[in-house]
N, C-alpha and C positions, 0 to 999 in steps of 0.2 A: 869556661864557655862564654864567649862574648856574642853580642847581638849580631856582629858581622858574620859569624859562622852559622847562624840559624838559617835553614833554607827559607827562601822567599814565601813558599806556599805555606809554611808553618806560621811565619809572621803575619801573613795575610789572614789566616784563621784567627789568630789572636786579635788583630786589629778589628776584625768583623764584630767582636764582642765588646769593643770598647765604646765609650761615649765620645762625643765629637771633640771636647777639649783635650781628652786623653790621646785621641788619634792626632790631633794637631800637635800636641807636645811631643809625641813619639816621632813625628815626622821631622823634628828638629834635633834629634839626638845625635845623628851622624849622617855621613854622606850616603851611606847605603840605604838607610831608612828614608832619607830625603828623596833619593832616587825612586824607592818603592812607592813613595807618596804620589808620584806622577802617574801610577797605574790607576785605571778605572775602578778596579775591585777594592783598592785601598780605601776610598771613601764610601763606596756603595753600602757596605755592611753598617758602619757607624751611622750614616744617614737613615737607613731603613730602621735601625734600632731606635734612633731619636725620634723618628716620625711616630712611633707607637705611643710616646709619652708627651710630645709637644709638637705644635704644627711647625712646619718648615716654611721659610719665605717663598713659597711657590703654591700654585694651585694644588688643592688636596689630590686631584686625579692626575697630576703631572707625573708621567712616567720617568722618574728620575734615572732609571737604568739606561734610557736612551740618551742621556747627557754625556758630553765628553768628560774626561778625567778633570780637566781644568775647571769646567763648569761645576762639577761636583764639589771640587775643593772650594771654590768661591761660595757655593751654596752653604757648605759647612761653616766657612768663616762668618758669613752673614748671619747664619742661625746662631752661632755662639755670640756675636756681638748683640744681636737682638736680645737674647736671653739674658745676657749681662745687664743690658740697659733696662730691661723691664723688671729685673730684681732689685734694681737700685731703688732706695725709698723716693727718690726724686728723678725718675726717668727723664732724659733729655731728648728734645726733638733733634733728629740726627740728619734729616733731609730737608729739602725746601718745603715750605708751607705753600700749598696751592690754594688759591681763593677762587671761588666759582660762584657766579651769580645764579642762584637758583629760583628766585621769584616765589611763586606760591608753592613750589615743589620743595619743601623744606624738611621733610621727614625722610630719613634714610631707611629704605627697606632692606637693601642688600648691597654689599660691595663685592664684586666679582674677583675672587682671589687670583693673583697673578696678572691682573690687568688694571688699567686705569679706569675701568667702567664702574659705574654706580647707578643703582635704581633708586629713584626719588619718588615720593608720593606727596600729593596735595589733599589734605583733608577737606579744605574748603570746596575744591572743585571735583574731588573724587577721581582724579587722574594721576597716571604714573608717567615718568619719562625715564629713559636710559641716558646717562650723560657720560661723556668722556672728560675726566678730570684733567687730562693733560692738555687737550685742545679747547675745552670749554664747549665743544658742540654737544647738542642733545637731540634726541628724537622728537617727533611731534607728540604732544600729550595724547595719551589714550585714556579714554573714560573706563573705569573699572567699578565705580561705586565706592561706598564707604567700607574700608577694610575694618573688620571687627577683630580678627585674629589671624595669625600667620604662623606656619610651621617653620621648623628649621630647614634650611636648604638641603637638597639632595644633589650632590655633584656627580656628574658622569663625564666621560672624556670630551664630549661635544656639547653638553648642556648643563645648565643649572636650573633646578626645578623647586619651586615653593608651592605650597597649597595655602590658599587665603580664603577665609570665610568673609563673604561680601554681603552687606546690607545694601540693596539697590532700591532705594525709596522711589526713584523715578519709574521704575518698572514694578515696584511693589513685590519684590522678591528677596529672599535670602538664599544665597547659594555658595557652594564650595567650588573654587576656581583653581585650576592648576596653570 
């Protein structure tokens, strides 16, 4: 029995339980498996399985099922490259280094996954800004007060929410803000 004679639906069931590296390797075994790797369902199972144990290089709420087969394959290859790099004792910077003039807003509160947006905070001013790391543009600073503590972010399809404990000495209050 060779892999060429195994029905495609059986092979897809097997691939769905593989890790990304194994799915990539299997796609290079022969022409029929390479052709099968052009199917959307070939990559969806391994990516979903991987997402349970490691983050994928996309937003957590990204509906990967809506991506094309080629986009899923590229996501799988990117995830494997990232994992290999971060497991190296001396990981390498693989992309361009972006510099950004942040001024007083020099504390990173949150990076929005899958985007070039970053939320920065100024302890001195008690203000936050949202900046686009690609263009260098940023929002107008918004006063929030002194952030004492902040929750982990909660991601939803159209929003990212964090709770922050704020000490607002200007107003003489301590509050929880969302």
